[in-house]
C-alpha positions as CSV (number, residue, x, y, z in Angstrom):
1,M,137.3,41.2,55.7
2,P,136.8,42.5,52.1
3,I,133.4,43.5,50.8
4,G,131.5,40.7,48.9
5,D,130.8,40.7,45.2
6,G,127.2,42.0,45.7
7,Y,128.7,45.3,47.0
8,H,127.4,48.2,45.0
9,V,129.3,51.7,45.4
10,A,126.3,53.9,45.2
11,E,124.2,52.2,47.5
12,L,126.9,51.8,50.2
13,D,127.8,55.5,49.8
14,E,124.2,56.1,50.5
15,F,124.3,54.6,53.9
16,S,128.1,55.6,54.8
17,W,126.6,57.7,57.6
18,A,126.0,54.5,59.6
19,D,129.7,53.9,59.7
20,S,130.8,57.4,60.1
21,H,132.7,58.6,63.2
22,P,132.5,62.1,65.2
23,G,133.8,64.7,63.0
24,Q,132.9,63.3,59.7
25,D,129.9,64.6,57.7
26,R,126.6,63.0,58.2
27,H,127.3,61.4,61.3
28,L,124.4,60.1,63.4
29,S,126.0,58.6,66.6
30,E,128.5,56.1,67.8
31,I,125.4,54.6,69.3
32,F,122.1,54.3,67.8
33,C,119.4,51.7,67.0
34,L,117.1,51.4,64.1
35,T,114.0,49.1,64.4
36,F,111.7,48.4,61.6
37,V,108.0,46.9,62.4
38,K,105.7,45.7,59.5
39,D,102.1,46.7,59.5
40,V,102.2,48.6,62.8
41,G,101.5,52.2,63.1
42,I,103.8,54.6,64.7
43,D,101.7,55.2,67.8
44,E,101.2,51.4,68.3
45,V,104.7,50.6,68.1
46,L,105.9,53.3,70.6
47,R,103.2,51.9,73.1
48,L,104.7,48.5,72.6
49,M,108.1,49.7,73.3
50,G,106.7,51.1,76.7
51,G,106.1,54.6,75.3
52,F,104.7,57.6,77.4
53,A,102.0,58.9,75.3
54,D,101.8,62.0,77.4
55,T,105.5,62.9,76.2
56,T,104.6,62.6,72.5
57,A,106.1,65.3,70.4
58,V,107.8,66.2,67.3
59,R,111.4,66.4,67.7
60,A,114.8,66.3,65.6
61,A,117.7,63.9,66.4
62,A,119.9,66.8,66.1
63,A,118.2,69.0,68.3
64,D,119.1,69.5,72.1
65,D,115.7,68.4,73.2
66,A,116.2,65.0,71.6
67,L,120.0,64.6,72.5
68,G,119.5,65.5,76.0
69,H,118.2,62.2,76.9
70,C,121.6,60.7,76.4
71,S,122.7,61.7,79.8
72,E,121.9,59.5,82.6
73,G,118.8,60.2,84.7
74,T,116.6,60.9,81.6
75,P,114.1,58.8,80.1
76,E,114.9,56.8,76.8
77,L,113.7,58.4,73.4
78,A,112.1,56.7,70.5
79,M,111.6,58.7,67.3
80,A,109.6,57.0,64.7
81,A,108.8,57.5,60.8
82,R,106.3,55.6,58.4
83,L,108.1,54.1,55.2
84,G,105.6,52.2,53.2
85,S,104.1,49.3,55.4
86,W,106.8,49.6,57.9
87,T,107.3,51.8,60.9
88,V,111.0,52.7,61.6
89,V,112.2,53.6,64.9
90,L,115.2,55.4,65.8
91,E,116.7,55.7,69.2
92,P,119.5,58.2,69.2
93,C,122.2,57.1,71.7
94,G,119.8,54.1,72.5
95,F,119.7,50.2,72.0
96,W,116.5,48.9,73.6
97,G,114.9,48.1,70.1
98,S,117.5,45.2,69.6
99,S,116.3,43.3,72.7
100,L,112.8,44.1,72.0
101,T,112.7,42.8,68.5
102,P,110.9,39.7,69.2
103,I,108.0,41.6,71.2
104,L,107.6,43.9,68.5
105,S,107.3,41.2,65.9
106,R,104.3,39.4,67.5
107,G,101.7,38.9,64.8
108,T,104.0,40.4,62.3
109,E,107.8,40.8,61.6
110,A,110.5,43.3,62.8
111,V,114.2,43.8,62.1
112,S,116.7,45.8,64.2
113,L,120.0,47.2,63.7
114,L,122.1,48.4,66.7
115,R,125.5,50.1,66.6
116,H,127.1,50.3,69.7
117,D,131.0,51.2,69.6
118,Y,131.3,50.4,73.3
119,A,129.6,47.1,73.5
120,S,128.2,44.3,71.0
121,P,126.2,45.6,67.8
122,H,123.3,43.5,66.6
123,L,121.4,42.7,63.4
124,D,118.2,40.7,64.4
125,Y,115.2,39.5,62.4
126,A,112.1,38.2,64.1
127,V,108.8,36.8,63.1
128,D,105.8,36.4,65.3
129,G,107.7,36.7,68.7
130,E,110.7,34.4,67.7
131,L,114.0,35.4,67.1
132,V,114.8,33.9,63.7
133,T,118.2,35.1,62.8
134,G,120.4,37.3,64.9
135,L,124.2,38.2,64.4
136,D,126.9,40.7,65.3
137,P,127.3,42.5,61.8
138,T,131.2,43.0,62.6
139,F,131.7,39.4,62.7
140,P,128.9,37.7,60.7
141,D,130.4,34.3,60.5
142,V,128.4,33.6,63.8
143,R,124.8,33.4,63.4
144,Y,122.0,32.3,65.8
145,G,118.2,32.1,66.1
146,T,115.4,29.4,65.3
147,E,116.9,29.7,61.6
148,P,120.4,31.0,61.7
149,A,120.9,30.6,57.8
150,R,117.4,32.2,57.0
151,L,118.9,35.4,56.1
152,D,122.3,34.1,54.2
153,P,121.2,34.8,50.6
154,L,120.3,38.5,51.5
155,L,123.3,38.9,53.6
156,R,125.8,37.8,50.7
157,E,123.7,39.9,48.4
158,A,124.2,42.9,50.6
159,G,128.1,42.3,50.5
160,F,128.7,40.6,53.8
161,D,131.4,38.0,53.9
162,L,129.9,35.3,55.9
163,A,133.4,33.3,56.3
164,E,135.1,33.4,59.5
165,S,137.7,36.2,59.8
166,E,139.8,37.7,62.6
167,N,139.6,41.1,61.3
168,G,135.8,41.4,61.0
169,Q,133.5,43.0,58.4
170,D,134.4,46.2,56.6
171,R,131.6,48.9,56.8
172,A,129.2,46.6,58.7
173,F,126.6,49.0,59.3
174,S,126.3,50.3,55.7
175,L,125.9,46.5,54.8
176,S,123.3,45.9,57.5
177,L,121.3,48.8,56.1
178,R,121.4,47.4,52.7
179,A,120.6,43.8,53.9
180,I,117.6,45.5,55.9
181,R,116.5,47.3,52.6
182,L,116.4,43.7,50.8
183,I,114.4,42.4,53.8
184,T,111.9,45.2,54.1
185,G,111.9,47.0,50.7
186,V,112.5,50.2,52.6
187,S,115.4,52.4,54.1
188,P,115.5,55.6,55.8
189,T,117.7,58.5,54.6
190,Y,120.0,60.3,57.0
191,E,118.0,63.4,56.4
192,Q,114.8,61.4,57.5
193,L,116.4,60.5,60.5
194,T,117.9,63.7,61.4
195,G,114.6,65.7,60.7
196,P,111.6,66.2,62.7
197,L,109.9,63.0,63.6
198,T,107.0,61.8,65.8
199,S,108.7,60.7,69.1
200,A,108.0,59.8,72.8
201,H,110.0,58.9,75.8
202,F,109.6,55.3,77.0
203,D,111.0,52.7,79.3
204,P,111.2,48.9,78.6
205,W,109.5,48.3,82.0
206,F,106.3,48.9,80.4
207,S,106.7,46.7,77.5
208,A,105.8,43.0,77.4
209,A,109.4,42.0,77.6
210,P,110.1,39.3,80.1
211,K,111.1,41.1,83.4
212,H,114.2,39.7,85.1
213,L,114.6,38.9,88.9
214,P,116.8,41.2,91.0
215,R,120.1,39.4,92.2
216,G,119.4,36.7,95.0
217,V,115.8,36.6,94.4
218,D,114.3,33.3,93.3
219,G,110.8,33.0,91.7
220,P,107.5,34.5,92.0
221,V,107.1,34.2,95.8
222,E,110.4,35.5,96.6
223,A,109.8,38.6,94.0
224,L,106.5,39.4,95.7
225,A,108.1,39.2,99.2
226,E,111.0,41.4,98.0
227,T,108.6,43.8,96.6
228,K,106.7,44.0,99.9
229,R,110.0,44.6,102.0
230,L,111.4,47.1,99.8
231,T,108.2,49.3,99.6
232,E,108.0,49.2,103.5
233,L,111.8,50.3,103.5
234,L,111.2,52.8,101.1
235,G,107.8,54.2,102.7
236,L,105.9,53.3,99.5
237,T,103.2,50.9,100.9
238,S,100.7,53.5,100.0
239,T,101.5,54.1,96.6
240,P,98.2,54.6,94.7
241,G,97.5,51.4,92.8
242,L,100.2,49.3,94.3
243,P,98.1,47.6,97.0
244,E,95.5,46.7,94.5
245,A,98.1,45.2,92.0
246,L,99.8,43.2,94.8
247,A,96.4,41.7,96.1
248,A,95.7,40.6,92.5
249,V,99.2,39.2,92.1
250,E,98.4,37.3,95.6
251,S,95.2,35.5,94.0
252,G,97.0,34.7,90.8
253,Q,96.3,37.4,88.3
254,R,98.8,38.7,85.9
255,V,98.7,42.8,86.2
256,D,99.4,45.1,83.5
257,V,100.5,48.5,84.4
258,T,100.3,51.4,81.8
259,P,102.4,54.4,81.9
260,D,99.6,56.7,82.3
261,S,98.0,54.9,85.3
262,D,98.3,55.8,88.9
263,L,100.6,53.1,89.8
264,G,102.5,53.7,86.2
265,Q,103.1,57.5,86.9
266,H,104.8,56.5,90.3
267,V,106.8,53.6,88.8
268,R,108.0,56.2,86.0
269,A,109.2,58.5,88.9
270,W,111.1,55.6,90.7
271,L,112.8,54.9,87.4
272,I,114.0,58.2,86.9
273,E,115.0,58.8,90.4
274,C,117.1,55.4,90.4
275,D,118.9,56.5,87.2
276,Q,119.7,60.0,88.5
277,G,121.0,58.3,91.9
278,R,122.9,55.9,90.0
279,S,124.7,58.7,87.9
280,T,126.4,60.0,91.1
281,S,129.8,58.4,90.4
282,S,132.2,60.2,92.7
283,S,134.5,57.9,94.9
284,W,134.1,60.5,97.7
285,L,130.4,60.9,98.6
286,T,128.8,63.0,101.3
287,R,126.4,61.2,103.6
288,S,123.5,62.6,101.7
289,E,124.8,61.6,98.3
290,E,125.4,58.0,99.7
291,A,122.0,57.9,100.9
292,R,120.8,58.9,97.5
293,R,122.7,56.3,95.7
294,Q,121.6,53.8,98.1
295,R,117.9,54.7,97.5
296,A,118.6,54.6,94.0
297,T,119.7,51.0,94.2
298,D,116.7,50.0,96.1
299,L,114.4,51.7,93.7
300,R,115.9,49.5,91.1
301,K,115.6,46.4,92.8
302,L,112.0,47.4,93.6
303,A,111.2,48.0,90.0
304,Q,112.7,44.7,89.0
305,A,110.9,42.7,91.7
306,L,107.7,44.4,91.1
307,G,107.8,43.9,87.4
308,Y,108.7,40.2,87.8
309,C,105.9,39.5,90.1
310,L,103.3,41.3,88.1
311,Q,104.1,39.3,85.0
312,N,104.4,36.0,87.0
313,P,101.9,35.9,89.8
314,R,102.3,32.8,92.2
């Protein structure tokens, strides 16, 4: 698909790193997510994403301590900078900002770009908790949301060809960043994104995003029962804060668990353990490895069931 009439060489070259591949200069990643949130500070955006305040530090995306999280069994990492009235969050090797865009837009607006060379990329724009316009920037002819055509003038000005094409959009991520500049009035440079940034580990379990039921579980009553079954199976019934949280759910109260609470600290450990167990990929497992993998599966189900029933008391 050719680049549209609104294309400017200088601006596209400025964002060429977004389309680059390993081995090329100024390559960020084959998977990254950039999320822009208006009129919300860095600390609050990280908190809304489910950030762990006790992991806050200045890191650089190119450094080993930042990229080490890309392997399974380590928490997600969000790195943030302030640009004008917007906070921009980079997830190197991450993707959660795309699905959290409506949550982050509550009371304001947010836009997110996900490049994912092994799954579906996204360009999403949300206002006050609603996804207004979303699209796959590599095939921008299909748009969705409450107002699918809302961004059409800006997308065309950025250089997108919105006509249907079998070949897809050339340099889709460079054009996406140009569109984001037209929406927000700001754009990060490659040097800003790869330099030192305020960052924190996070898990969207601690965000306000709707939690999904484990497979085979239907509704709040079953979610609560599954939570109790799994805590007994795993020997976790006396986890600090858990009995009180489940009692509140049974009385019809919604419960918010923060990452720094007693229960939150244990949930964080469960999430890490289940990711580490899931990373055991050999087809030939020892008995202890098989037990570890099964425990990881049960912990994942427990986190899902618990998260759902805390949000949806019966």
